[in-house]
C-alpha positions as CSV (number, residue, x, y, z in Angstrom):
1,M,142.1,49.6,188.7
2,G,140.7,48.5,192.1
3,E,139.7,51.9,193.4
4,L,135.1,51.5,195.0
5,P,133.3,54.6,193.8
6,R,130.9,55.6,197.2
7,A,127.0,56.5,196.8
8,D,125.4,59.1,198.4
9,H,121.8,57.5,197.8
10,R,120.3,59.7,199.9
11,Y,120.8,62.2,196.8
12,Q,121.3,59.6,194.8
13,R,125.3,60.5,193.8
14,H,128.3,58.3,192.9
15,Y,132.0,59.2,193.5
16,T,134.8,57.4,192.8
17,D,138.8,58.4,192.4
18,A,139.9,58.6,188.9
19,G,141.8,60.5,186.2
20,T,145.1,60.0,184.2
21,Y,146.9,62.7,186.7
22,G,144.8,62.3,190.1
23,G,140.8,63.1,191.1
24,L,137.7,62.5,192.5
25,Y,134.8,62.9,190.0
26,G,130.8,63.0,191.6
27,F,128.0,61.6,189.4
28,A,124.5,61.3,189.3
29,A,122.2,58.5,189.7
30,S,121.6,59.0,185.3
31,G,125.6,58.8,184.9
32,A,125.3,62.7,184.6
33,E,129.1,63.6,185.4
34,L,128.5,66.2,188.5
35,F,132.0,67.5,188.2
36,F,136.0,66.3,188.3
37,A,137.4,68.5,191.1
38,T,141.6,68.1,190.8
39,E,143.2,65.5,194.2
40,E,147.3,64.3,194.2
41,Q,147.6,61.5,192.4
42,T,148.0,58.5,194.2
43,S,146.0,55.5,193.4
44,L,143.2,53.1,195.9
45,W,141.6,55.1,197.9
46,T,137.8,55.9,198.1
47,P,136.1,58.8,199.2
48,A,133.9,59.1,202.6
49,V,130.7,61.0,202.2
50,D,128.9,62.3,204.7
51,A,125.4,65.3,204.1
52,N,128.6,67.7,204.1
53,G,131.1,66.7,202.0
54,V,133.1,64.2,199.9
55,Y,135.9,63.5,202.0
56,S,139.6,62.0,200.1
57,Y,142.5,61.8,202.1
58,T,145.8,62.0,199.5
59,G,148.6,63.4,201.4
60,Y,146.1,66.1,203.2
61,L,143.0,65.5,203.8
62,Q,140.5,67.4,201.8
63,V,136.8,67.8,201.1
64,N,134.9,68.4,198.1
65,D,131.0,70.1,198.2
66,P,128.9,67.3,196.9
67,V,127.4,68.5,194.2
68,T,130.2,71.2,193.0
69,G,132.9,69.8,193.4
70,A,134.2,72.8,194.6
71,V,137.4,72.6,197.5
72,T,135.6,74.2,201.1
73,H,138.9,72.4,203.4
74,A,142.3,71.7,202.5
75,I,144.0,70.5,205.7
76,P,147.5,68.3,204.9
77,I,147.9,65.6,208.1
78,R,151.5,63.9,207.1
79,P,152.7,63.3,203.4
80,L,153.1,60.1,201.6
81,R,155.8,58.4,200.4
82,T,154.1,56.6,198.0
83,T,151.3,56.6,194.9
84,S,148.9,54.1,196.3
85,M,147.1,54.1,199.3
86,R,147.7,49.9,199.8
87,L,151.4,50.9,200.3
88,A,151.0,53.9,202.6
89,D,150.9,52.3,205.8
90,R,153.6,50.7,205.7
91,R,157.1,52.2,207.1
């Protein structure tokens, strides 16, 4: 689908958007699934990662715990008028 995984090299974890109806996957370096967290159905986005969380934007900014996937923050920013981040900046 064109999504790019984001790696947290310090802890050897990898994150990517995926799922039939939208979501965020977290994987250990071994390939074992750490979690699946539900997100709005939006394609072509890549999560950002730092020591505090995994950040995604699919109509709102969501911060997930990097180990459990639990949502720690969800902030509405502006609604998307598309299901693809490729078209999100077009007005």
